[in-house]
C-alpha positions in Angstrom: -101.3 -120.8 4.3 -101.0 -123.2 1.3 -101.7 -120.4 -1.2 -99.1 -118.1 0.5 -96.6 -120.9 0.7 -97.0 -121.6 -3.0 -96.6 -117.9 -3.8 -93.5 -117.6 -1.6 -91.8 -120.5 -3.3 -92.3 -118.7 -6.7 -91.4 -115.3 -5.4 -88.2 -114.0 -7.0 -87.4 -110.4 -7.6 -86.4 -109.5 -11.1 -85.8 -105.9 -12.0 -86.9 -104.9 -15.4 -85.7 -101.8 -17.1 -88.8 -99.9 -18.3 -88.1 -97.2 -20.9 -90.2 -94.2 -21.5 -91.4 -92.9 -24.8 -90.8 -89.2 -24.3 -93.7 -87.2 -22.9 -95.1 -84.6 -25.3 -97.2 -81.6 -25.0 -99.8 -82.5 -27.7 -103.1 -83.9 -26.7 -104.2 -87.2 -28.2 -107.6 -88.9 -27.7 -107.1 -92.2 -25.9 -110.1 -93.7 -27.7 -109.9 -93.0 -31.4 -106.1 -92.2 -31.7 -106.8 -88.9 -33.5 -104.9 -85.8 -32.5 -105.2 -82.1 -33.2 -101.5 -82.1 -33.4 -98.9 -84.9 -33.8 -99.3 -88.4 -32.5 -96.1 -89.5 -30.9 -95.0 -92.9 -32.1 -92.5 -95.2 -30.4 -90.8 -98.4 -31.5 -91.1 -101.6 -29.6 -88.5 -101.9 -26.8 -86.9 -105.1 -25.6 -87.1 -105.9 -21.9 -85.1 -108.3 -19.8 -86.3 -111.8 -20.3 -87.1 -111.3 -23.9 -90.5 -109.6 -23.4 -91.4 -106.7 -25.7 -93.0 -103.4 -24.7 -95.7 -102.5 -27.2 -95.4 -99.2 -29.0 -97.1 -96.2 -27.3 -99.5 -94.7 -29.9 -100.2 -91.5 -28.0 -101.0 -89.9 -24.7 -104.4 -89.6 -23.2 -106.1 -86.2 -22.8 -107.9 -85.6 -19.6 -109.8 -83.2 -17.5 -107.4 -82.6 -14.6 -108.5 -84.6 -11.6 -106.5 -82.7 -9.0 -104.6 -79.8 -10.5 -103.0 -80.0 -13.9 -101.2 -82.9 -15.6 -101.8 -86.6 -15.6 -102.0 -88.0 -12.0 -100.3 -91.3 -12.9 -97.5 -91.9 -15.4 -94.3 -93.8 -16.0 -91.2 -92.4 -14.4 -89.1 -90.7 -17.1 -86.5 -92.8 -18.7 -84.9 -89.8 -20.3 -82.2 -89.0 -19.4 -81.5 -92.7 -19.1 -79.2 -92.3 -16.1 -82.1 -91.2 -13.9 -83.6 -94.7 -13.8 -80.2 -96.4 -14.1 -79.2 -95.0 -10.7 -81.7 -97.3 -9.0 -83.6 -99.4 -11.5 -85.7 -101.2 -8.9 -87.0 -98.0 -7.3 -89.8 -97.7 -9.7 -90.7 -101.3 -10.4 -92.9 -103.2 -7.9 -91.4 -106.3 -6.2 -94.5 -108.0 -4.8 -97.7 -106.6 -6.1 -98.6 -104.8 -9.4 -101.3 -102.2 -9.4 -102.8 -100.6 -12.5 -101.8 -101.0 -16.1 -98.1 -100.0 -16.3 -96.7 -103.3 -15.0 -99.6 -105.4 -16.0 -98.0 -107.1 -19.0 -94.3 -106.8 -18.1 -94.3 -108.5 -14.8 -91.5 -110.5 -13.1 -92.7 -113.9 -11.9 -93.2 -112.7 -8.3 -95.8 -110.2 -9.5 -97.6 -112.8 -11.6 -97.6 -115.1 -8.6 -99.3 -112.5 -6.4 -102.3 -112.3 -8.7 -103.5 -115.4 -6.8 -103.5 -113.5 -3.6 -105.4 -110.6 -5.2 -108.1 -113.0 -6.3 -108.2 -114.6 -2.9 -108.8 -111.1 -1.3 -111.6 -110.4 -3.8 -113.2 -113.7 -3.0 -112.9 -113.0 0.7 -114.6 -109.6 0.3 -117.3 -111.1 -1.9 -118.1 -113.8 0.7 -118.5 -111.2 3.4 -120.6 -108.8 1.3 -122.5 -111.1 -1.1 -124.8 -108.5 -2.6 -122.2 -105.9 -3.6 -120.5 -107.8 -6.5 -122.9 -106.5 -9.2 -122.7 -103.0 -7.8 -118.9 -103.1 -7.8 -118.5 -104.3 -11.4 -121.1 -101.8 -12.6 -119.3 -98.9 -10.8 -116.0 -99.9 -12.4 -117.6 -99.9 -15.8 -119.0 -96.5 -15.3 -115.6 -95.2 -14.2 -113.5 -96.9 -16.9 -113.1 -94.0 -19.2 -112.3 -91.6 -16.4 -109.8 -94.0 -15.0 -108.0 -94.5 -18.4 -107.7 -90.7 -18.7 -105.7 -90.6 -15.5 -102.7 -92.4 -17.1 -100.1 -90.7 -19.3 -100.0 -93.5 -21.8 -102.7 -94.9 -24.1 -103.6 -98.4 -23.0 -105.9 -99.0 -26.0 -104.5 -102.5 -26.3 -106.2 -103.5 -23.1 -109.8 -104.6 -23.8 -112.5 -102.8 -21.9 -113.5 -106.0 -20.0 -109.9 -106.7 -19.0 -109.4 -103.1 -17.9 -112.5 -103.2 -15.7 -111.5 -106.5 -14.2 -108.0 -105.0 -13.4 -109.7 -102.0 -11.6 -111.9 -104.4 -9.7 -109.2 -106.9 -8.7 -106.5 -104.3 -7.8 -108.9 -101.9 -6.1 -110.6 -104.5 -4.0 -107.2 -105.9 -2.9 -106.1 -102.5 -1.7 -109.3 -101.7 0.1 -109.6 -105.1 1.8 -105.9 -104.9 2.8 -106.3 -101.5 4.4 -109.5 -102.6 6.2 -107.9 -105.8 7.5 -104.8 -104.1 8.6 -106.8 -101.5 10.6 -109.0 -104.1 12.1 -106.0 -106.2 13.3 -104.0 -103.2 14.7 -106.7 -101.2 16.5 -109.3 -101.9 19.2 -111.0 -104.3 16.9 -108.0 -106.6 17.0 -109.1 -110.2 17.0 -112.5 -109.7 15.3 -111.2 -111.0 12.0 -110.0 -114.3 10.7 -106.2 -114.6 10.6 -104.8 -113.4 7.3 -101.4 -115.0 6.2 -100.2 -111.9 4.4 -100.6 -109.8 7.5 -99.0 -112.4 9.7 -95.9 -112.5 7.6 -93.4 -110.0 9.0 -91.5 -109.1 5.9 -94.6 -108.9 3.6 -96.3 -105.7 4.8 -93.4 -103.3 4.4 -92.7 -104.6 0.9 -96.3 -104.4 -0.2 -96.5 -100.9 1.3 -93.5 -99.7 -0.7 -95.0 -101.1 -3.8 -98.2 -99.3 -3.2 -96.2 -96.0 -2.8 -94.6 -96.3 -6.3 -95.7 -93.6 -8.8 -96.2 -96.2 -11.6 -98.1 -98.5 -9.4 -101.3 -96.5 -8.7 -105.0 -96.6 -9.2 -106.9 -93.3 -9.1 -108.1 -92.6 -5.6 -111.7 -92.2 -6.8 -111.7 -95.9 -7.8 -110.6 -96.9 -4.3 -113.1 -94.5 -2.7 -116.0 -95.9 -4.7 -115.1 -99.5 -3.8 -114.8 -98.5 -0.2 -118.1 -96.7 -0.2 -120.0 -99.6 -1.8 -118.4 -102.3 0.4 -118.8 -100.3 3.6 -122.5 -99.7 2.8 -123.2 -103.4 2.5 -120.9 -104.2 5.4 -123.0 -102.1 7.8 -119.9 -101.3 9.9 -119.0 -97.9 11.4 -115.5 -97.4 10.0 -113.0 -94.6 9.5 -112.7 -92.8 6.2 -110.4 -94.6 3.6 -107.8 -91.9 3.8 -107.3 -92.5 7.5 -107.0 -96.2 7.0 -104.4 -95.7 4.3 -102.3 -93.3 6.3 -102.3 -95.7 9.3 -101.1 -98.5 7.0 -98.3 -96.4 5.6 -97.2 -94.8 8.9 -94.4 -97.4 9.6 -92.8 -96.4 6.2 -92.3 -92.7 7.1 -88.6 -91.8 6.8 -88.3 -90.4 10.3 -90.4 -93.2 11.9 -92.5 -90.4 13.4 -96.1 -91.0 14.4 -98.9 -89.2 12.6 -100.7 -86.9 15.0 -104.5 -87.3 15.2 -105.1 -83.8 13.9 -103.1 -84.6 10.8 -105.2 -87.7 10.2 -108.4 -85.8 10.8 -107.5 -83.0 8.4 -106.5 -85.5 5.7 -109.4 -87.9 6.0 -111.7 -85.9 3.7 -109.2 -84.3 1.4 -109.1 -85.3 -2.2 -105.9 -86.7 -3.7 -105.2 -88.3 -7.1 -103.7 -91.5 -5.6 -102.2 -93.1 -2.5 -98.7 -91.7 -3.1 -100.1 -88.1 -3.2 -102.1 -88.8 0.0 -98.9 -90.0 1.7 -97.0 -87.0 0.4 -99.6 -84.6 1.8 -98.8 -85.6 5.4 -95.3 -84.1 5.2 -96.8 -80.7 4.3 -97.6 -78.0 6.9 -98.4 -74.3 6.6 -95.0 -73.4 8.1 -93.1 -75.1 5.3 -94.4 -73.0 2.5 -91.6 -71.2 0.6 -91.0 -68.0 2.5 -90.5 -64.5 1.1 -87.1 -62.9 1.4 -86.1 -59.4 2.0 -84.9 -57.3 -1.0 -81.3 -57.7 0.2 -81.6 -61.4 0.6 -83.4 -61.8 -2.8 -80.6 -59.9 -4.6 -77.9 -62.0 -2.9 -79.5 -65.4 -2.8 -77.6 -66.7 -5.9 -74.3 -65.4 -4.5 -74.8 -67.8 -1.6 -74.8 -70.8 -3.8 -71.5 -72.6 -4.0 -71.0 -74.1 -7.4 -73.8 -76.5 -8.2 -74.9 -77.0 -4.6 -76.8 -74.8 -2.2 -74.6 -75.0 0.9 -71.1 -76.2 2.0 -70.7 -79.8 3.2 -71.2 -80.8 6.8 -67.4 -80.8 7.6 -67.0 -77.3 6.2 -70.1 -76.1 7.9 -68.8 -77.4 11.2 -65.5 -75.6 10.7 -67.6 -72.4 10.1 -69.2 -72.9 13.5 -72.5 -74.5 12.5 -73.6 -77.0 15.1 -75.7 -79.9 13.9 -78.5 -81.2 16.1 -81.3 -83.7 15.7 -84.9 -83.0 16.6 -88.2 -84.8 16.7 -91.0 -84.6 14.1 -91.4 -84.5 10.4 -88.1 -85.0 8.5 -88.8 -82.0 6.4 -89.0 -79.7 9.4 -85.5 -78.2 9.3 -84.6 -75.3 11.5 -81.7 -72.9 11.7 -81.1 -70.7 14.7 -77.5 -69.6 14.4 -75.3 -71.5 15.1 -77.7 -74.5 15.5 -78.9 -76.4 12.4 -81.6 -78.8 13.6 -82.6 -81.7 11.3 -85.1 -84.5 12.3 -83.7 -88.0 12.3 -83.7 -90.0 9.1 -83.7 -93.8 9.3 -81.9 -95.4 6.4 -83.2 -98.9 5.6 -83.8 -101.1 2.5 -86.8 -99.0 1.4 -85.5 -95.5 1.9 -84.1 -95.1 -1.6 -87.3 -96.4 -3.2 -89.6 -94.2 -1.1 -87.6 -91.0 -1.5 -87.2 -91.5 -5.3 -90.9 -92.0 -5.8 -91.8 -89.0 -3.7 -89.4 -86.9 -5.7 -90.8 -88.4 -9.0 -94.3 -87.4 -7.9 -93.2 -83.8 -7.3 -91.3 -83.6 -10.6 -94.4 -85.0 -12.4 -96.9 -82.6 -10.9 -96.4 -78.9 -11.0 -99.2 -78.5 -8.4 -97.2 -80.5 -5.9 -94.8 -78.6 -3.7 -91.2 -79.7 -4.2 -90.5 -80.5 -0.6 -88.5 -83.7 -1.1 -86.8 -82.4 -4.3 -85.6 -79.4 -2.2 -84.6 -81.7 0.6 -82.6 -83.9 -1.8 -80.6 -81.0 -3.1 -79.9 -79.7 0.4 -78.7 -83.2 1.6 -76.7 -83.6 -1.6 -75.0 -80.3 -0.7 -74.1 -81.1 2.9 -73.0 -84.7 2.2 -69.9 -85.1 0.1 -67.9 -87.7 1.9 -68.0 -90.3 4.6 -66.7 -87.6 7.0 -69.9 -85.7 6.5 -72.0 -88.7 7.3 -70.1 -89.3 10.5 -70.9 -85.8 11.6 -74.6 -86.4 10.9 -74.3 -89.7 12.7 -72.8 -88.1 15.9 -75.6 -85.5 15.8 -78.3 -88.3 15.6 -79.6 -87.0 12.3 -78.7 -90.2 10.3 -79.4 -93.6 11.8 -78.6 -96.5 9.5 -80.4 -99.8 9.7 -78.8 -101.0 6.5 -75.8 -100.2 4.4 -72.4 -98.6 4.9 -71.5 -94.9 5.3 -70.4 -94.8 1.7 -73.7 -96.2 0.5 -75.5 -93.4 2.3 -73.2 -90.9 0.6 -74.0 -92.4 -2.7 -77.7 -92.3 -1.9 -77.8 -88.6 -1.2 -75.5 -87.8 -4.1 -77.7 -89.7 -6.6 -81.2 -88.5 -5.5 -80.8 -85.2 -7.4 -80.1 -86.7 -10.8 -82.6 -85.3 -13.3 -84.3 -83.1 -10.6 -85.4 -79.7 -11.7 -85.8 -77.1 -9.0 -84.5 -73.6 -8.1 -84.3 -71.9 -4.8 -87.4 -69.9 -5.4 -89.4 -73.1 -5.0 -87.4 -74.3 -1.9 -89.3 -74.3 1.4 -86.0 -73.9 3.3 -84.4 -71.2 1.1 -84.4 -68.7 4.0 -82.5 -71.2 6.2 -80.0 -71.9 3.4 -79.3 -68.3 2.8 -78.8 -67.6 6.5 -76.4 -70.6 6.8 -74.4 -69.4 3.9 -74.4 -65.8 5.3 -72.8 -67.3 8.4 -70.2 -69.1 6.3 -69.3 -65.9 4.5 -69.0 -64.0 7.8 -66.8 -66.8 9.1 -64.7 -66.7 6.0 -64.3 -63.0 6.3 -63.2 -63.4 9.9 -60.6 -66.0 9.0 -59.2 -63.8 6.4 -59.1 -60.8 8.8 -57.3 -63.0 11.4 -54.8 -64.1 8.8 -54.2 -60.5 7.9 -53.6 -59.5 11.5 -51.3 -62.5 12.0 -49.3 -61.6 9.0 -49.1 -58.0 10.1 -47.9 -58.9 13.6 -45.3 -61.2 12.1 -44.1 -58.4 9.8 -43.9 -55.9 12.7 -41.9 -58.4 14.7 -39.4 -58.8 11.8 -39.0 -55.1 11.4 -38.5 -54.6 15.2 -35.9 -57.4 15.2 -34.1 -55.8 12.2 -34.1 -52.4 13.9 -32.7 -53.9 17.1 -29.9 -55.5 15.2 -29.0 -52.3 13.5 -29.0 -50.4 16.8 -26.9 -53.0 18.4 -24.4 -52.9 15.5 -24.3 -49.1 15.7 -23.7 -49.2 19.5 -20.9 -51.7 19.1 -19.3 -49.6 16.3 -19.5 -46.4 18.5 -18.0 -48.3 21.4 -15.1 -49.5 19.4 -14.6 -46.1 17.9 -14.6 -44.6 21.4 -11.9 -47.1 22.5 -9.7 -46.3 19.5 -10.0 -42.6 20.1 -8.9 -43.0 23.7 -5.7 -44.9 22.6 -4.8 -42.1 20.4 
């Protein structure tokens, strides 16, 4: 506890603005700095606290690990307002993993290095003969690991880079193993770990490990897990399953992962932990659906301005009935007039988690844009506090933190810098049918207004005619009286 106590006294969260030297299309060797095209240069950038970001000499080429593109890169700083919306969403608060935040750490990140070393020491004491195997394995994978990052970290010496892989990787693997041991049937078979016993620590560490800039390639973690499990002689679950159990409490809908989901993901290959977590929100029923020729021709006509649907207040006026449902938050259903959306819990980590999931989708063309699409949809139906109140009453939004206006601001800011069109939206069919209902309702309102106006006009004409007939009757009566007097 003394080490943890020392760390907690030092732990202060400082948010650094990390800028990005624009991502180019040219390929640059990460080792010799040569390029078949142009090497992108950048000037040093000043960070808060007076620290300087070194120039980025170029971008690493790579054989794609999973699909195309770099698996791990810095969240774009251009346009600048994307990061300005929530600067802290992409910067770890507790633990730094990988090279991006290795040299520009707030004091709390530096302090946690002590805990990483303690975890490495703990692992080595338990598995004394694996130390050489681990370090050799990291050396063999160094070049492949460097190629997974979008920036050239040539300034980090080979020895330091290998030690970073070893220290960060062993911390993650040991953390996942300890968490599983303490929360499953094996509970009590491990010495007490202060980090796991500190209530606020795990959620914050989990959020840090799900940041796009804060990743180690999954093959590094798998190799460490494979070596340490071999020497540990324990029958354990695959690493993917351990990781998903650890991250389960951070799911936006607080839904439990079903066993078949864990089983299907346990042997799948993913570039990093964030991609693995993202994969659990994907099902075969959520693939972008094909539209009829009529719907395909009219889909852009259903888009209102820059959004995809009317806000919740207007949808309610149009007869749409909001309902909550259980399950994955992405699983949105529309069976006219019922729009069913699983519950989303808003807490301190919601913004960070959603922004990094969206950043992952935007960085990888091979990743389906589920959360990007969801963000645009929620931005569409949430304009004001009145819309949030409607979602509250339906049980779709449950706030653990923040005011209604803060939730409005969250949904309205998630889409800044997001590139997506309806062709790539997994709920485009639902959106089109919702808008079709709105158009039908609008047509009905116009027709009723026309009928009402027509009835009013008929009433006026009828009244006018009655007045004229009455006037004529009176005139004829008076004329008749006058004729009798003559």
